[in-house]
C-alpha positions in Angstrom: -8.0 -2.4 22.2 -11.4 -3.3 23.8 -13.2 -1.4 21.1 -11.7 -3.2 18.2 -11.7 -6.8 19.4 -15.5 -7.4 18.8 -14.9 -6.3 15.5 -12.1 -8.7 14.8 -14.1 -11.6 16.3 -17.0 -10.8 14.1 -14.8 -10.8 11.1 -13.2 -14.0 12.2 -16.6 -15.7 12.4 -17.4 -14.6 8.9 -14.3 -16.1 7.6 -14.9 -19.5 9.3 -18.4 -19.7 7.8 -17.7 -19.1 4.4 -14.6 -21.6 4.1 -14.8 -25.3 3.6 -15.4 -27.2 6.7 -12.4 -29.3 5.8 -10.0 -26.4 5.9 -9.5 -24.5 9.4 -9.0 -20.9 9.2 -5.6 -21.2 10.5 -4.8 -23.3 7.4 -6.2 -20.7 5.2 -4.1 -18.1 6.8 -0.9 -20.0 6.5 -1.6 -20.8 2.8 -2.4 -17.0 2.1 0.9 -15.8 3.8 2.8 -18.4 1.9 1.4 -17.7 -1.3 2.0 -14.0 -0.9 5.7 -14.6 0.3 6.3 -16.7 -2.8 4.8 -14.0 -5.1 7.3 -11.5 -3.4 10.1 -13.8 -3.8 9.5 -14.2 -7.4 8.8 -10.5 -8.2 12.0 -9.7 -6.3 14.2 -12.3 -7.7 16.4 -9.9 -9.9 16.2 -7.1 -7.6 19.2 -5.6 -5.5 17.7 -5.7 -1.8 20.1 -2.9 -1.0 18.4 -0.6 -3.4 14.9 -1.6 -2.8 12.0 0.3 -1.1 8.3 0.0 -0.1 5.8 2.4 -0.7 3.9 1.9 2.8 0.5 3.2 3.9 -2.2 0.5 4.8 -3.0 -3.1 5.1 -1.6 -4.2 1.7 1.8 -2.7 2.0 1.8 -3.8 5.7 1.6 -7.4 4.7 4.4 -7.0 2.3 6.6 -5.5 5.0 5.8 -8.3 7.4 6.8 -11.0 5.0 10.1 -9.2 3.9 12.3 -10.5 6.5 11.1 -14.1 5.7 12.7 -13.6 2.4 15.7 -11.3 3.3 16.6 -11.8 6.9 19.8 -10.0 6.5 18.6 -6.8 5.2 16.3 -4.0 6.5 13.6 -2.9 4.4 13.5 0.9 3.3 9.9 2.2 3.5 8.6 5.5 1.7 5.3 7.2 2.5 4.0 10.5 0.9 1.2 12.4 2.5 0.0 15.8 3.7 0.6 16.9 7.2 -1.4 14.8 9.8 -2.8 12.6 7.1 -4.0 9.0 7.7 -1.1 7.5 5.4 1.7 9.3 7.5 0.1 8.4 10.7 -0.4 4.6 9.7 3.1 4.5 8.3 4.7 5.7 11.4 2.7 3.2 13.7 3.9 0.3 11.1 7.5 1.0 11.1 7.6 1.7 14.8 6.0 -1.9 15.6 8.1 -3.6 12.9 11.3 -1.7 14.3 12.2 -0.4 10.9 12.1 3.3 11.8 15.8 3.9 10.6 15.1 3.0 7.0 11.7 5.0 6.7 11.5 8.2 4.5 8.7 10.6 4.4 7.7 13.2 2.0 5.2 15.7 3.5 3.2 17.4 0.7 2.8 21.2 0.9 0.4 23.7 -0.6 3.4 24.9 -2.8 3.7 21.4 -4.3 0.0 21.6 -5.3 0.5 25.1 -6.4 3.1 24.0 -8.9 0.7 21.3 -10.4 -2.6 23.1 -10.4 -2.0 24.7 -13.8 -1.4 21.4 -15.3 -4.4 19.7 -13.4 -6.2 18.9 -16.7 -3.4 16.9 -18.3 -0.2 16.2 -16.2 2.8 16.3 -18.6 3.8 12.6 -18.0 0.4 10.7 -17.7 -2.1 13.0 -19.3 -4.3 12.0 -16.5 -7.8 13.6 -15.5 -8.9 15.4 -12.2 -10.0 12.1 -10.6 -6.7 10.1 -10.9 -4.6 13.2 -10.3 -4.3 12.8 -6.6 -3.0 9.1 -6.7 -0.6 10.0 -9.6 1.0 12.8 -7.6 1.5 10.4 -4.7 3.8 8.2 -6.9 5.2 11.1 -8.6 6.5 12.6 -5.2 7.2 9.0 -3.8 9.4 8.2 -6.9 11.1 11.7 -6.8 11.9 11.2 -3.2 13.5 7.6 -3.6 16.0 9.1 -6.1 17.8 10.9 -3.3 18.4 7.6 -1.4 19.7 5.4 -4.3 16.6 3.2 -4.3 16.1 2.0 -7.8 13.1 -0.5 -7.3 10.1 0.3 -5.4 7.5 -2.4 -4.3 3.7 -1.4 -4.1 0.5 -2.8 -2.8 -1.0 -2.0 -5.9 -3.8 -4.4 -7.5 -4.7 -5.8 -4.1 -7.9 -4.1 -3.7 -9.0 -4.7 -7.3 -7.9 -8.3 -7.2 -9.8 -9.1 -3.9 -12.9 -7.6 -5.0 -12.7 -9.5 -8.3 -11.8 -6.6 -10.7 -8.5 -7.5 -12.0 -6.4 -4.5 -13.1 -2.6 -5.0 -14.1 -1.6 -1.8 -15.0 -1.2 1.3 -12.8 0.0 4.8 -13.3 3.1 3.9 -11.4 4.1 1.8 -14.0 4.4 4.8 -16.5 5.8 6.8 -13.7 8.5 4.2 -13.0 9.6 4.3 -16.6 9.7 8.1 -16.5 12.0 7.9 -13.3 13.8 4.7 -14.5 12.6 3.0 -11.3 11.7 -0.5 -11.4 8.0 -1.0 -9.9 7.4 -4.4 -8.2 3.7 -5.4 -7.6 3.6 -8.7 -5.8 -0.2 -8.9 -5.6 -0.3 -9.2 -9.5 2.0 -12.1 -9.7 0.1 -14.5 -11.8 0.2 -17.7 -9.5 -0.9 -15.4 -6.5 -3.8 -14.0 -8.5 -4.8 -17.5 -9.4 -4.8 -18.5 -5.9 -7.1 -15.7 -4.9 -9.5 -16.2 -7.7 -9.6 -20.0 -7.3 -10.4 -19.8 -3.6 -12.5 -16.5 -3.3 -10.0 -15.0 -1.2 -11.3 -11.5 0.0 -9.8 -8.4 1.8 -11.3 -9.6 4.9 -9.2 -12.6 4.7 -5.9 -10.6 4.3 -7.0 -8.4 7.2 -7.7 -11.4 9.7 -4.3 -13.2 8.4 -2.3 -10.3 9.3 -4.4 -9.3 12.5 -3.3 -12.7 13.9 0.3 -12.5 12.5 0.7 -9.1 14.4 -1.3 -10.1 17.4 1.4 -8.6 19.8 1.0 -5.2 18.2 -2.8 -5.6 17.5 -3.7 -2.7 20.1 -1.4 -0.3 18.0 -2.1 -1.6 14.5 -5.8 -2.3 14.7 -6.8 0.9 12.8 -4.4 0.0 10.1 -5.5 -3.4 9.6 -9.2 -2.7 9.8 -9.2 0.8 8.2 -12.0 1.8 5.9 -10.9 1.5 2.2 -10.0 5.1 1.1 -8.3 5.9 -2.3 -4.7 6.6 -2.0 -5.2 10.4 -2.9 -7.9 10.8 0.0 -5.9 8.9 2.9 -2.8 11.0 1.9 -4.9 14.1 2.4 -3.9 15.3 -1.1 -7.5 15.0 -2.6 -8.7 17.7 0.1 -5.6 19.9 -0.4 -6.0 19.9 -4.4 -9.7 20.7 -4.0 -9.0 23.4 -1.7 -6.5 25.0 -3.9 -8.7 24.7 -7.0 -11.6 26.5 -5.3 -9.1 29.3 -4.2 -8.1 29.7 -7.9 -11.7 29.7 -8.8 -12.5 32.5 -6.6 -9.6 34.6 -7.9 -10.9 34.1 -11.5 
């Protein structure tokens, strides 16, 4: 914990510098949490909470997991994580569910070399998305994730998609998961793309650092365990899951045989 705290304090000072002097950082944090909670509430309004799951990996989905009990206090959130063995995502997800006490509803899909071998012949045009090599790892994470939830009667999946783009000012409102959701007949829920929340972020110049600090304080009792999750360097989902490296290694093996 001693290693991370100086970084946390530096980030906190930066947040205080950039915000209006009339508004304390505690007020900013409270408003950000409440706006995100309302965005979740709106996007979950017509969802059966007993058939809802959250794709869990880093800070964006961690924030959603933290706020879920404030909306449904009588329901335990089911969570799903997809990754290769010993990947960052699997490691982070296990830390999160342990700290939040939701281990019993957590499901994992560990991607194997056989899984990758199955998709290598279609790497230049996956039959559902017609994607390219660059997007393939991310697309396959959602493919395996949505395939997994079918086993547990989960019909709606909430994701942290759109957060990175929104907080960096590059708005994107359509992701591969939307197409995959239609294919599997799974409802995809993206609270960060709720219109009023997006407007709040743009209007107040909210950045990813604000989200990190907000939930670092919110989870202060677990900061020593979750610091790495909250302040992790941003990686593409395919990389943090380990799938990018696995795909590249299999492609190299195939090339050597040819």
